[in-house]
C-alpha positions in Angstrom: 91.2 134.0 108.1 92.6 131.8 105.4 94.5 128.8 106.7 97.5 127.0 105.3 97.8 123.3 106.1 101.0 122.1 104.6 102.7 118.8 103.9 106.4 119.5 103.5 108.8 116.6 102.9 107.1 113.8 104.8 105.2 116.1 107.2 101.7 117.3 107.1 101.0 119.9 109.8 99.3 123.1 110.6 101.8 125.8 109.9 100.1 129.1 110.6 97.4 131.3 109.5 98.9 132.7 106.3 97.1 133.4 103.1 94.9 136.2 104.1 94.6 138.6 107.1 92.0 141.0 108.1 93.0 144.6 108.7 90.8 147.3 110.1 92.0 150.7 108.7 91.1 154.1 110.0 87.8 154.0 108.1 87.0 150.7 109.8 87.0 148.9 106.4 87.5 145.2 106.5 90.4 144.4 104.2 91.6 140.9 103.2 95.2 140.4 102.0 95.7 137.2 100.0 98.9 135.7 98.8 99.9 132.2 97.7 96.2 131.9 96.8 95.0 129.6 93.9 92.1 130.7 91.9 90.2 129.4 88.8 89.3 131.8 85.9 85.6 131.8 85.3 85.4 134.3 82.5 87.4 137.0 80.7 86.4 140.0 78.7 84.9 143.3 80.0 84.1 141.7 83.4 86.8 139.2 84.3 85.8 136.8 87.1 87.7 134.3 89.1 86.9 132.2 92.2 88.8 130.7 95.1 87.3 128.3 97.6 85.4 131.0 99.3 84.5 133.9 97.0 83.6 134.9 93.5 85.8 137.8 92.6 85.6 140.5 89.9 89.1 141.4 88.7 89.1 144.7 86.8 92.9 144.4 86.4 92.5 141.6 84.0 90.1 143.5 81.7 92.8 144.0 79.0 94.3 140.6 79.4 94.2 138.5 76.2 96.3 135.6 77.4 94.0 134.0 80.0 90.9 132.0 79.3 88.1 130.4 81.3 89.4 127.4 83.2 92.9 128.6 83.7 94.5 128.1 87.1 96.4 130.9 88.7 98.6 131.3 91.8 97.9 134.8 93.0 98.1 137.7 95.4 95.5 140.4 95.8 93.5 142.6 98.1 89.7 142.4 98.8 87.7 145.1 100.6 84.8 143.3 102.1 82.8 146.5 102.4 83.2 147.3 98.7 80.6 145.6 96.5 81.1 146.5 92.9 77.7 147.6 91.8 78.5 147.8 88.1 79.9 144.2 88.1 77.0 142.9 90.1 74.5 144.3 87.6 76.4 143.2 84.6 77.2 139.7 85.9 73.7 139.1 87.4 75.2 137.8 90.6 74.2 138.5 94.2 77.6 138.9 95.7 80.8 139.8 93.8 83.9 141.1 95.7 86.5 143.1 93.8 90.1 141.8 93.8 92.5 144.7 93.6 96.3 144.8 93.1 95.9 141.4 91.4 99.2 139.6 90.6 99.4 136.1 89.2 101.4 133.3 87.8 99.9 130.4 85.8 99.6 126.9 87.2 100.0 123.8 85.0 97.8 120.8 85.8 97.1 117.2 84.9 94.3 114.8 85.5 94.7 112.0 88.0 95.4 108.6 86.3 93.0 105.7 87.3 94.6 102.5 86.0 92.2 99.6 85.2 94.2 97.0 87.0 97.6 96.2 88.7 99.3 95.5 85.4 98.3 98.9 84.0 99.4 100.6 87.3 102.9 99.0 87.1 103.1 100.1 83.5 102.8 103.7 84.6 105.4 103.2 87.3 107.9 102.3 84.6 107.3 105.3 82.3 109.6 108.2 81.8 108.5 110.2 84.8 111.7 109.3 86.6 113.0 112.6 88.0 113.5 112.5 91.8 111.4 114.8 94.0 113.2 116.2 97.0 110.3 117.6 98.9 106.5 117.8 98.4 103.9 120.1 99.8 100.1 119.6 99.6 98.0 122.7 100.1 94.5 122.0 101.6 92.5 124.4 99.4 89.1 123.0 98.8 88.5 124.5 95.4 86.6 122.5 92.9 88.2 119.0 92.4 91.7 120.3 92.5 94.7 119.5 94.6 97.5 122.0 94.6 101.1 120.9 95.3 104.5 122.4 95.7 107.5 120.3 94.5 111.1 120.9 95.2 114.0 119.3 93.3 117.8 119.3 93.8 117.8 122.1 91.2 115.9 124.7 93.3 115.9 127.3 90.6 113.0 128.1 88.3 115.2 127.7 85.3 114.4 124.0 85.1 110.8 123.0 84.3 109.0 119.8 85.3 105.7 118.2 84.8 104.1 115.6 87.1 101.7 112.7 87.2 99.4 111.3 89.9 98.6 107.6 89.7 96.1 105.6 91.7 97.1 102.1 92.8 93.9 100.2 92.1 94.9 97.6 94.8 94.7 98.4 98.5 98.1 98.2 100.0 99.1 96.4 103.3 95.5 95.5 104.2 94.6 99.2 104.8 91.2 100.7 104.0 92.6 103.6 102.1 93.7 103.9 98.4 97.2 105.1 97.7 98.3 107.5 95.0 101.8 107.9 93.6 103.4 111.2 92.4 106.1 111.1 89.8 108.0 113.9 88.0 109.6 114.4 84.6 112.0 117.2 83.6 111.0 119.0 80.4 112.5 121.6 78.2 112.0 125.1 79.6 110.7 127.9 77.4 110.2 131.6 77.7 106.6 131.0 78.7 107.8 129.0 81.7 109.0 132.2 83.4 105.3 132.9 83.9 104.7 129.6 85.7 104.0 129.6 89.4 107.2 129.0 91.5 107.9 129.6 95.1 111.3 129.8 96.8 109.8 128.2 99.8 107.6 125.5 98.1 109.2 125.0 94.7 107.1 124.4 91.5 103.4 124.9 92.0 101.4 122.2 90.2 97.7 121.1 90.3 95.9 117.8 89.8 92.3 117.6 88.6 91.1 114.6 90.8 87.5 114.6 89.7 87.9 111.0 88.5 89.4 110.0 91.8 86.5 111.6 93.7 84.0 109.6 91.6 86.1 106.4 92.0 86.1 106.9 95.8 82.4 107.5 95.9 81.8 104.2 94.0 84.4 102.1 95.8 84.0 103.4 99.4 80.4 104.7 99.4 80.1 104.9 103.2 83.5 106.3 104.0 84.7 109.8 104.3 87.5 110.5 101.9 90.9 109.4 103.1 94.0 108.5 101.0 97.7 107.8 101.2 100.2 109.8 99.2 103.7 108.7 98.1 106.2 110.5 95.9 109.3 109.2 94.1 112.6 110.4 95.6 115.0 108.3 93.6 116.2 104.8 93.1 118.1 102.4 95.4 121.4 100.6 94.8 119.6 97.9 92.9 117.9 100.4 90.7 114.5 100.0 92.3 112.3 103.1 92.6 112.1 104.6 96.1 108.9 106.3 97.3 108.5 108.4 100.4 105.1 108.3 102.2 103.5 111.3 103.9 103.8 110.7 107.6 100.2 111.9 108.0 98.8 109.1 105.8 95.9 108.6 105.6 95.1 112.2 104.7 91.4 113.3 105.1 89.8 115.4 102.4 86.5 117.1 101.7 85.8 117.8 98.0 84.1 121.1 97.4 83.0 122.8 94.2 82.1 126.4 94.5 78.7 127.0 92.9 78.0 130.8 92.9 74.4 131.7 93.4 
């Protein structure tokens, strides 16, 4: 069963078993139903392939798709029959195990790389840039897929008619004598276009956005070589009466994480 561990607002808690369920039909087939599932596109063409944190998936429904390319991030729903191994795809893709994703539906997910400032002055410079739109609520999804963090962001404008982009910035200085680094999330409203209607958006979780945190993973390994990964998250909610930025911390800080890159055999 796929789990969903969610940070909503300032909370980080186990919500419920959500993203996939196993169903035994009359033929005793094992069926997985996925929704709100991030995947990475591995290849397109005659044999489109994506992967999530658990499986490599052949997606015949994308065979005629000319818009997607390798490396794209998708927010998806689909069905997998665990007893159905696509022999044709296996032979053509030279892979031991490929499951087939059927009824595949998707929206694209925008992403950005984590920012690792060189020093405190550079960090403060980023905090004064034009990423100044308040974030009402934030959700972190614990999908261990490559070096990616997937978030949901809600704003006072809860419709998908307004588009936003986001940045994730590491504070190079440890705060309050803690042993964990702190990362700041900031938002900026941008002009919406027709293509934005294809961007991932959830009524429950808001705008879906991903951060590539490979540089943070390397930074952590070098800075805290003997520690398991833990970090603090804060996101900007507005400004106070004096015009000073206000950030909200996740109550679950420090947040533990295990980086995992799927390497298909």
